[in-house]
N, C-alpha and C positions, 0 to 999 in steps of 0.2 A: 119416124119410119115412113109415113106417107107424106109427100111434100105438097100435093095440090088436091083440090076438091075433085078433079076429074079422076085422079088415082083412087081416091076414097070411094067414088061411085063404081069404079071398075071392080074393086075387090069387095065382095059382100061382107066377108068376115074371115078372120084367120082361123083355120081349122087346126086342131091340135096335132102334134107329132106323137106317134105312138112310140113310147120309150121301150127299149129292149124288145122290139118286134121288127119285123121286116119292113122294107120300104113298100112292097106291094100292099101290106096291111094298112099302112098309112095312106096310100093313094086311094084305097077302097073306101076310106072315110069321107072322101069328097063326094057330095051329091052330084048326080048327073046335071050337066049344064052350069055348074058352078066353077068359080076360080078361087084357088087358095094360094096364099103367099107364104113362103118358107124362107128361112135364113140358111145360108150356106153352112152355118155352124150346126144347124139341125140335121141336115142331110147333104152329103156331097153331091154336087151337080152331076158329075160323071157317073155316079152310082144311080142317080135318078134316070139319066138317059138310057143306061143299059137295062134298067128294070123295065122302063116303058117299052123298049125294043123287045124284050123277052115276053112281056105281056101281050104285045101286038101279035107276035108269032103264035101264041096260044089262042088267039081269037078273043081275048078279053076286051073290055070296053076301051075305047081309044082315049088316050091322054096326050096332051101336048104341053111342052114348056113354052109359054107364050111371051115371056119378057124377062130380061135381066134388069134389076133395079139397083140404084145406088152403086153404080160401078161394079156390079157383079156380086154384091154382098147378099142380095135377096133375089128370089126368082118366083114366078107365078106358074102354077100348073092348072090347066083347064081340063076338066073331064067332060067329054062330049056325050 
């Protein structure tokens, strides 16, 4: 899953995906200042982008998708 040591240092740990719950609930599990890596099989990337956009409009904590990994199979979300 992680190919190099620098990638391992970047991602502190993989945070769980909340099953049968909303994407906002999953994003809120990420601690402030941390980066989490998810598979596109867990959450659709387009859904994550639209959820982050809606959360920003409501004034919730800022999130960003920082990287696409392994040709788009995985992505990282950073909570600021």
